[in-house]
LOZAKOL-542500 format. One record per residue (C-alpha): residue number from 1; residue in three letters; chain; x, y negated, z. Coordinates in steps of 0.25 Angstrom, whole numbers, plus 2048, in hexadecimal, padded with zeros to 3 digits. Last residue first. Layout:
N
SITE    nr   rest   kette     u     v     w
SITE   NUM    ALA       A     X     Y     Z
...
//
This chain:
261
SITE    nr   rest   kette     u     v     w
SITE   261    LEU       A   33A   4A2   DD5
SITE   260    LYS       A   346   49F   DDE
SITE   259    ALA       A   342   499   DEB
SITE   258    LEU       A   345   4A6   DF2
SITE   257    PHE       A   353   4A7   DEE
SITE   256    ASN       A   357   498   DF1
SITE   255    ILE       A   350   49A   DFF
SITE   254    VAL       A   358   4A7   E02
SITE   253    ALA       A   365   4A1   DFE
SITE   252    ARG       A   363   494   E05
SITE   251    ASN       A   35F   49B   E12
SITE   250    PHE       A   36B   4A5   E11
SITE   249    GLU       A   375   499   E0F
SITE   248    LYS       A   36F   492   E1B
SITE   247    PRO       A   36E   49E   E24
SITE   246    LYS       A   37C   4A3   E22
SITE   245    GLU       A   37F   4AD   E2D
SITE   244    ALA       A   370   4AF   E31
SITE   243    HIS       A   36A   4B1   E23
SITE   242    PRO       A   377   4B8   E1F
SITE   241    VAL       A   376   4C3   E29
SITE   240    HIS       A   37F   4CE   E27
SITE   239    GLY       A   38C   4C6   E25
SITE   238    THR       A   390   4B9   E1E
SITE   237    GLU       A   39D   4B3   E1A
SITE   236    ASP       A   398   4B3   E0C
SITE   235    PHE       A   389   4B3   E09
SITE   234    ILE       A   385   4BD   DFE
SITE   233    ILE       A   379   4B9   DF5
SITE   232    LEU       A   372   4C4   DEC
SITE   231    GLU       A   367   4C2   DE2
SITE   230    SER       A   35C   4CD   DDF
SITE   229    ASN       A   353   4D0   DD4
SITE   228    GLU       A   359   4DD   DD0
SITE   227    MET       A   35C   4E3   DDD
SITE   226    LEU       A   365   4EF   DDD
SITE   225    LYS       A   372   4E7   DDA
SITE   224    ARG       A   36F   4DC   DE4
SITE   223    PHE       A   36C   4E6   DEF
SITE   222    GLU       A   379   4ED   DED
SITE   221    TYR       A   380   4E0   DEC
SITE   220    ALA       A   37B   4DD   DFA
SITE   219    HIS       A   37F   4EA   DFF
SITE   218    LYS       A   38E   4E7   DFC
SITE   217    VAL       A   38C   4DC   E06
SITE   216    PRO       A   38E   4E5   E12
SITE   215    ILE       A   382   4E8   E1B
SITE   214    LEU       A   388   4E7   E29
SITE   213    LYS       A   395   4E0   E26
SITE   212    ASP       A   38F   4D4   E1E
SITE   211    GLU       A   39A   4CC   E1A
SITE   210    LYS       A   395   4C7   E0C
SITE   209    GLY       A   387   4C4   E13
SITE   208    TRP       A   37B   4C8   E0A
SITE   207    ILE       A   36F   4C3   E04
SITE   206    ILE       A   367   4CA   DF9
SITE   205    LEU       A   35C   4C2   DF3
SITE   204    THR       A   350   4C9   DED
SITE   203    PRO       A   346   4C6   DE2
SITE   202    LYS       A   33C   4D2   DE1
SITE   201    LYS       A   33F   4DC   DD7
SITE   200    PHE       A   341   4E9   DDE
SITE   199    ASN       A   343   4F5   DD5
SITE   198    LYS       A   352   4F6   DD7
SITE   197    LEU       A   350   4F5   DE6
SITE   196    ARG       A   347   501   DE6
SITE   195    LYS       A   353   50A   DE1
SITE   194    SER       A   35D   504   DEB
SITE   193    LEU       A   353   505   DF7
SITE   192    ASP       A   350   514   DF5
SITE   191    LYS       A   357   517   E02
SITE   190    TRP       A   34E   50C   E09
SITE   189    ASP       A   349   515   E14
SITE   188    LYS       A   356   516   E1B
SITE   187    PRO       A   351   51C   E28
SITE   186    MET       A   350   513   E34
SITE   185    GLU       A   35C   515   E3E
SITE   184    LEU       A   360   506   E3F
SITE   183    THR       A   351   502   E40
SITE   182    SER       A   34F   50C   E4B
SITE   181    LYS       A   35B   506   E52
SITE   180    TYR       A   356   4F8   E51
SITE   179    SER       A   347   4FC   E55
SITE   178    TYR       A   34C   504   E61
SITE   177    LYS       A   355   4F9   E66
SITE   176    ALA       A   34A   4EE   E64
SITE   175    GLU       A   341   4F7   E6D
SITE   174    PRO       A   34B   4FA   E78
SITE   173    THR       A   34E   4EB   E79
SITE   172    ASN       A   35B   4E3   E75
SITE   171    PHE       A   356   4DD   E68
SITE   170    MET       A   350   4D0   E6D
SITE   169    LYS       A   35A   4CE   E78
SITE   168    PHE       A   366   4D1   E6F
SITE   167    ARG       A   361   4C6   E65
SITE   166    SER       A   360   4BC   E70
SITE   165    ILE       A   36D   4BF   E76
SITE   164    LEU       A   374   4BE   E68
SITE   163    THR       A   36C   4B1   E65
SITE   162    LYS       A   371   4AA   E72
SITE   161    ASP       A   37F   4B0   E70
SITE   160    ASP       A   381   4AA   E62
SITE   159    ILE       A   37F   4B2   E55
SITE   158    ILE       A   387   4AC   E49
SITE   157    PRO       A   394   4B4   E49
SITE   156    ARG       A   39A   4B4   E3B
SITE   155    TYR       A   399   4BE   E30
SITE   154    TYR       A   38D   4C4   E38
SITE   153    ILE       A   38A   4D3   E39
SITE   152    PHE       A   396   4D7   E42
SITE   151    ASP       A   395   4CB   E4B
SITE   150    TYR       A   386   4CE   E4D
SITE   149    PHE       A   389   4DD   E50
SITE   148    LYS       A   394   4D9   E5A
SITE   147    LYS       A   389   4CF   E61
SITE   146    LEU       A   37F   4DB   E62
SITE   145    LYS       A   389   4E4   E68
SITE   144    GLU       A   38D   4DA   E73
SITE   143    ILE       A   37E   4D7   E75
SITE   142    THR       A   37C   4E6   E78
SITE   141    TRP       A   374   4F0   E72
SITE   140    TRP       A   375   4FF   E75
SITE   139    ASP       A   374   50A   E6A
SITE   138    GLY       A   380   504   E62
SITE   137    MET       A   37F   4F5   E5D
SITE   136    TYR       A   38C   4F4   E54
SITE   135    LYS       A   38D   502   E4F
SITE   134    LYS       A   37E   503   E4E
SITE   133    ILE       A   37E   4F7   E45
SITE   132    THR       A   389   4FD   E3C
SITE   131    ASN       A   381   50A   E3B
SITE   130    GLY       A   375   502   E36
SITE   129    ALA       A   37D   4FB   E2C
SITE   128    GLY       A   381   508   E25
SITE   127    VAL       A   380   502   E17
SITE   126    GLU       A   377   50B   E10
SITE   125    PHE       A   36F   502   E07
SITE   124    GLY       A   363   4FA   E0B
SITE   123    PRO       A   369   4F0   E15
SITE   122    SER       A   366   4E1   E13
SITE   121    ALA       A   370   4D7   E15
SITE   120    GLU       A   366   4CC   E11
SITE   119    ILE       A   35A   4CF   E09
SITE   118    VAL       A   351   4C4   E02
SITE   117    LEU       A   344   4C8   DFB
SITE   116    LYS       A   33B   4C0   DF2
SITE   115    ARG       A   32C   4C1   DF0
SITE   114    VAL       A   328   4CD   DF8
SITE   113    MET       A   31A   4D2   DFB
SITE   112    GLU       A   318   4D9   DED
SITE   111    GLN       A   325   4E0   DEE
SITE   110    ASN       A   320   4E8   DFA
SITE   109    ASN       A   329   4F5   DFA
SITE   108    ILE       A   336   4EE   DF5
SITE   107    SER       A   333   4E2   DFD
SITE   106    PHE       A   331   4E9   E0A
SITE   105    TRP       A   33E   4F1   E08
SITE   104    LEU       A   346   4E4   E05
SITE   103    ALA       A   340   4DD   E10
SITE   102    ILE       A   343   4E8   E1A
SITE   101    LEU       A   351   4EA   E14
SITE   100    GLY       A   354   4DB   E16
SITE    99    GLY       A   34E   4DB   E24
SITE    98    LEU       A   359   4E6   E27
SITE    97    SER       A   363   4DC   E23
SITE    96    SER       A   35C   4CE   E21
SITE    95    GLY       A   34F   4CE   E19
SITE    94    ILE       A   348   4C2   E12
SITE    93    LEU       A   33B   4C4   E0C
SITE    92    ASN       A   332   4BB   E03
SITE    91    THR       A   324   4BD   E04
SITE    90    LYS       A   317   4C2   DFE
SITE    89    GLU       A   309   4C5   E05
SITE    88    ILE       A   30C   4BF   E12
SITE    87    LYS       A   2FF   4C0   E1A
SITE    86    LEU       A   307   4BF   E28
SITE    85    ALA       A   302   4CC   E2C
SITE    84    ARG       A   305   4D2   E1E
SITE    83    LEU       A   314   4CD   E1F
SITE    82    PHE       A   316   4D3   E2C
SITE    81    GLU       A   310   4E0   E29
SITE    80    LYS       A   319   4E1   E1C
SITE    79    LEU       A   325   4DE   E25
SITE    78    PHE       A   321   4E9   E2F
SITE    77    GLU       A   31F   4F2   E23
SITE    76    ALA       A   32E   4EF   E1E
SITE    75    PHE       A   333   4F1   E2C
SITE    74    VAL       A   32C   4FF   E2E
SITE    73    ASP       A   330   503   E1F
SITE    72    LEU       A   33F   500   E23
SITE    71    ARG       A   33F   509   E2F
SITE    70    TYR       A   33D   508   E3E
SITE    69    ARG       A   337   514   E45
SITE    68    ILE       A   32E   50F   E4F
SITE    67    LYS       A   330   50B   E5E
SITE    66    PRO       A   329   4FD   E5C
SITE    65    LYS       A   331   4F0   E5C
SITE    64    ASP       A   327   4E5   E5B
SITE    63    ALA       A   32D   4D8   E56
SITE    62    LEU       A   336   4D0   E5F
SITE    61    GLY       A   343   4D1   E57
SITE    60    PHE       A   343   4DF   E51
SITE    59    GLY       A   33B   4EC   E50
SITE    58    ILE       A   331   4E7   E45
SITE    57    MET       A   337   4DB   E3E
SITE    56    ASP       A   337   4CE   E45
SITE    55    PHE       A   332   4C3   E3C
SITE    54    ALA       A   336   4B7   E33
SITE    53    TYR       A   32C   4B0   E2A
SITE    52    THR       A   32F   4A4   E21
SITE    51    ARG       A   324   49C   E19
SITE    50    PHE       A   32E   498   E0F
SITE    49    TYR       A   336   48C   E0A
SITE    48    LYS       A   33A   483   E17
SITE    47    ALA       A   337   490   E1F
SITE    46    PHE       A   344   496   E19
SITE    45    TYR       A   34C   48C   E20
SITE    44    ASP       A   345   48D   E2D
SITE    43    LEU       A   346   49C   E2D
SITE    42    ASN       A   355   49E   E29
SITE    41    ASN       A   35D   49A   E35
SITE    40    LYS       A   354   4A2   E3F
SITE    39    TRP       A   353   4AE   E36
SITE    38    THR       A   359   4B8   E40
SITE    37    GLU       A   34F   4B4   E4A
SITE    36    LEU       A   345   4BD   E43
SITE    35    SER       A   34B   4C9   E49
SITE    34    SER       A   357   4D2   E48
SITE    33    GLY       A   35B   4E0   E4C
SITE    32    LEU       A   35B   4E4   E3D
SITE    31    GLY       A   358   4D9   E33
SITE    30    HIS       A   34F   4CD   E32
SITE    29    LEU       A   344   4CB   E28
SITE    28    LEU       A   33F   4BE   E23
SITE    27    VAL       A   332   4BB   E1C
SITE    26    LEU       A   330   4B0   E12
SITE    25    PRO       A   322   4AB   E0E
SITE    24    GLU       A   31F   4A1   E03
SITE    23    GLY       A   31B   493   E09
SITE    22    SER       A   31C   48E   E17
SITE    21    GLY       A   327   48D   E22
SITE    20    LYS       A   329   495   E2F
SITE    19    VAL       A   325   4A3   E34
SITE    18    ILE       A   32B   4AB   E40
SITE    17    PHE       A   328   4B9   E43
SITE    16    ARG       A   326   4C2   E4F
SITE    15    THR       A   321   4D1   E4E
SITE    14    ARG       A   316   4DA   E53
SITE    13    TYR       A   313   4E8   E4F
SITE    12    LYS       A   308   4F1   E4B
SITE    11    LYS       A   301   4EB   E3F
SITE    10    LEU       A   308   4DD   E40
SITE     9    ASN       A   306   4D4   E4C
SITE     8    ILE       A   30D   4C6   E4A
SITE     7    TRP       A   315   4BE   E53
SITE     6    PHE       A   31A   4AF   E50
SITE     5    GLU       A   327   4A7   E51
SITE     4    TRP       A   327   498   E4F
SITE     3    LYS       A   334   496   E57
SITE     2    MET       A   33E   4A1   E57
SITE     1    MET       A   341   4AB   E62
//
């Protein structure tokens, strides 16, 4: 749990969020099997410059976990409902991993609601990440499997036992397992992503870890090549989650990018 958290009822479902700071809005989207806690080393820094929001995506964290068919449009619509409920007409977005794909898909389809975009280690091309996750986690979750998976995605171990146990408890429920598996099996609705990226003009910062084994860094260059108005930053000795592995460097890079006119 994080301090200053709130609950909000959207059209059908409820979620938890945290907000800090003042000024222009900045919304943070976590990845698969994660929650708003992933931004614990970023939120306070961003809040010095922006009114910063982090929330639990539908199906994850402490948000409602309905037994629905999870797909990209469901997540993007949930984000839109969240923004509308808080009367946010235009925002900066940061998305990590699956959150990056959600942020990107939302931005492509709602360009009038987005100022700038930051994507971190985002899927979007065929990389087989889902199969890799299934290999580590299998059908039955254990805390040992979760630890091995974290050891795989981070360049160096950064999850202590207390955090590991806390995350395992949050996700080790029938509802959480369902949403997790359903998301892994969601259809590749973004097959025309490459074509649509060529027409996407919003300023975008692409951040990647050089040693990302889940979604290799070559995909960062694919995004950069397709996105005309984009910048690319690659962190050495960093795996799949730069915002958690190199928070100080990540925070500075993001603020420098967002501050540009």
